[in-house]
N, C-alpha and C positions, 0 to 999 in steps of 0.2 A: 212475212214472217217465216223465219227458219227453225229449225231444232235445235234443242241444246245435248249434245253428245258426249258421251264418257266412252274412253278407252281404256279398258283396263289389262294390265300386261303390256304395257305400251315401248317397255325397254326390251321385250323379247322379239324373235324372231317374225312371229306373226302379228303381235302388237304395232311393230314398226310399218310392215307392210299394211296393216289397215287405214294406217295413217297416211300414207304414200297414195293409197286408191282411194279415200277420201276427198283428197285433194285433186287426183288425177280425173276424178268423175265429177269434181265439182258440186260435191253433196252440200245439199243447201243448208249448211250449219251456220245459227248464230254465234253459239259457242263452243268450245270443244275444251273438257277436263282430259286430262291424261293422269292415270293412277297405277301406283304400283305397291309392291311392298315395302317396309321401311327402308330397306337396303338400298333403293332406288331413289328415294326421296330426294328432290333438290337437282337431280338429272335433267339437261335440257334434250328434247328430243325434237326432231324435224317435221313440220308437216310436210313431205313432199318435197319437192322443187319450188316452193313458194316463197323459201326465204323465211318463213316462219317459225318461231320454234315455241315450244310449250315445257313447263316446268313441271317436273313429275311430283305427285302430290301422293301422301302415304294413304292406303287404301281405307287401313283402320279407321282413320280420323273423317274420312269422306261422306259428306253429306248428299244423300243421293236425291233428297226431295227438289221438285222441279226439273230434274233431267229426265228428259223423253225415252231415249235410248242408251242403252250401254253393250258395248261391243266389248266381251269377254275372250281373252286370250291367256289364262292364269293357271289351267289345268284343273281337273275334276274334284281336288282336295280344298283349294282355294276357293273354287265356286260353290262346292256344297255349303260355305262358310257365308261369301258375301253375295251371291244371287239372291237367295232369299229376302234379304234386308235390301237390295236393290228393289226386287220387285214389288213390294211390299210399300215401299214409298212410291210408287207409282212409276217408277223407271222400267221401260220394257227390257228385259234382259236380252240378248243376241248370244248365245254361249256359243265357245268352239271345242269344249272339251267335249269327251263322252258322256259325261254324269246325266242327261236328261232326255237323250237320244230315244230310247225306248220305254220312256215314261209314255203312257198312252195319253197323259193331259197334258202334253208337251208337243207343238207340231214341228216335225223333221222337215225341214225345206229344202229345196234347191229352185229356186224361182224360174227356172224355166222347165220345169219338170212336174211340180205340184203346189203350184200358187195359192191356189184355193185353201190347203189346209192351214194356211196362215191364221184364216179366221177364227180360229180355235185357242190364238194365244192367250186370250183375258183369262182361261181357268187357272192357270199359274203365272201370268204376265211374262212368260219364259219362250223363248223359240230356240231350238238348237240346230247347230251347222253339223251336216253329217260327217263321217270320216273323211278324211282326203282323197283317198282310193276308192271310194264309192260314189262322192259327188262329182268325178269327171266322167266313171263310168255312166250313171243314171243319164246324165245329157245326152249320150249317146243312144242309151237304148229307147229312152221314151218316145223319140219320133218314129223308131222301128217299131216298138210295140204297137203304137197307135195303127201302124199300117197292115201288121202279119201277125201280132199277139205271138210275142216270146212266151215259151214254155221252159226252156233252160239257158243257163248261162254257165259256160267254164271259163273261169278267167284264171291267168297268171300274172301279177304284178312285179314289176322290177321297180323299186320304191327307193328315192333317193334319200342320203342321209339328213336333208334338212328337217325331214320328218320326226326323226329323232331330237330335233332341236340344235341350239349352238352346240353341244359338248357331242354330237353326233358329227356335226361339220368339220369341227376342231379337230377330233378323232382322223378323219379321212385325210384330212391336211396334214397331221403331224405324223400319220404313218406314213404315208407316202414319202415323205420327207426324209424320214427314218430310214426305211429302205432304201431309198437312193445313197444315203453317205453309210450303209452298213451298220445303223444302229438297230438297237431290238424294235420291234410294233407290238407290244404289248395291248392288247384289247383293254379296254376300262369301261367303256359305255356300250360297247356290243359285245356279245357272247364269242366272238370269235373276230380276227383279223379280217377287216372290212376293206383296206386297201390293195388293190387287184385280187380281190376275192368276193363272192355272193354270199350271203347267207340266207337260208330259206326258213327265216323264225323272225317273225314282228310281233313284240309284244308277249304276255306269258300264254302257256300252253294250256288246253283243257285237255277234260279227261279221255275226249274221243280222240285227242291227237292231232286235232287242229289248235290253230293260235288264236288269240283272242282277236287279232287283225281281219283273220278270215271270216271269224264268225261275226264281225261288225260287217262285213262287206255282204254276208247273207241276209241277216236279220234288218241292216237298213234298207237295200235293195228291195225287199219285200214292204215295208213300213211307207218307205218313199213312193214306190211305182206301183208293185202289185202282190200282195202274198202269196198268188199262187205262181207265181215264178221260182224255178228250182234254181239256186245257185250253188254253185261251189267252188273254192277258192284257192290257191296256195301265192301267200303273199312273201316276196324276196325281198331284203335289203342290197343294193347294188352301190357300187362305188361312183355315184355321181352325187354331184353338190346337191342341185335344185333340179327338181323334174322329174314326175311320175311315169311310168310307163305302163301299159296294159296290152297283153293278147288276149283278146275276146272271141270265144267262139260261142255262136247264139244258133239257137233252136228254135225254130218256128211253127206255130200251128197251121198257117195258111202260107203258099208259096211266094217267095219274094227272090229276087234274082239279084246278083252283084251291081248291076246296072239300075235295078229300082233302088237299091239299098244306098247307092253313092248319089245318086238324085235325091234322094229325101235328106240325106246328111247335108247335101248342098246347102240345102234351105234351111237346115234345123239351128234355131237360136241356141249360139253360146258355141256352136260346132263350126269349125273351118277343115273343109275335106281337102287333103294336099295328096292327091293318089294316082302317079304316073307309073307305070310298069315300066320302069327303067331304073338304071344307076342312080340314086340317090334322090328318088323320086317319091320322099317318104320324109316326114319329120321325126326327128330324135331329141331327146330332152334337152340338150344344149339349144335347141332353135326355140324352143318354145318359153325359155326363160324370161317374165317380165311381160309377157303376153296374156290377155284374159282369155284366148279362146282356148276349148279341147280343140287339139288336132288330131284327124284321125287319114290315116293311109293304109295302104295293102289291104283293102276290102276285094273279098272274093269267095265263091261259093266253096262250100266244104262239100264234097262229092262222097264222102262216110257217111251220112245220114241226110234224112229226108228234110227240106227247107233248111238247110243249115248255111250260115255265114261266117266267115273269119274277117277280124280287122285288128288293127293296130291304134291305140290312141295315147297319146300325149299331152300333159297338161303340167303346168306350174303348180307346183302342190302347196305353195308358199299364197298363191292368189286364188286360182279357183277350188283349190281344196281346203281353204280355209278362209284368208282376209276377204277376198274378192266375193266369194259366196256369202260371207255375213255382211258386208255391204249390200252389194245386192238386196240381200232379205231385208236390210234397213230401208233401202230404195222402197220396196213393194209394200212392207208396213206404212210407210208412209203415204203410198197413193193409196193403197185401201181402205185405210184406218184412221190415221192422225191428220193428213191432209194438210200440213204446213206447206211452206215454201214453194207453193203454186205459183 
């Protein structure tokens, strides 16, 4: 017997990717419902490449009773309204928004990093999916932390426009086209021109001069991995459609060489090491699109600090940064607690 699964926000980038990944991984689902706002009611969405399609139902009228899990990709405002309703009806919510991530009663899960934390889900019947940039980073940090104990992380991100949704992708396309034909490239979704440019600003500014995206990386890493790790981040939007990149500097308590770090990452779950010290011997965001792994390259020692390592990692932010991690949480929940579909 399999699961009854709901995908909420099924017409958006992440919701569609959730359906693709459920199909690709042959998730043991007996029944799948797709829901969204009334604007999308009646639309048909594909179930990966299976040839199956589902009709979008109105989330306002949906009865959550009898459904096992719901993958939410509807933003914080809508999640605040619908997640408690679904959870109260016995449907475990796996939420992709930022709403519940720092709630002490809600597990924040990356299955390769802290699978045991999912055991606390019954308090609210809600599980949080981390920020896209955090998810790929902690997958890389976890095995290294286990070996040599990380004390400090300095990360600069290069985040694709798909992190800002369809509007962000449309703006990059339209601005690029306009620039080529000599038309104005006025920003709408972003604060400045994104085509052929980079913007050191993601999400809102906080009083200390950091942005909320940078704050998320700090506090989520501490919650998922280790509250003692010091983290500082600079998050930058770049003119890439899909795929987040990160340049990470890591300081360890214990000695670790670049060779040891490579050996550890080569065997780490969810990580693909591609690190050749030659032209093209690294992975770029274009190459990670559609892949499940977080790719690591450019692993080297930092001679300016004691026990320091630099590395580069890229991942498909619509997958590991959102939809894939949510499906992996659903798989983990099934294995540890619900035990259907075996």
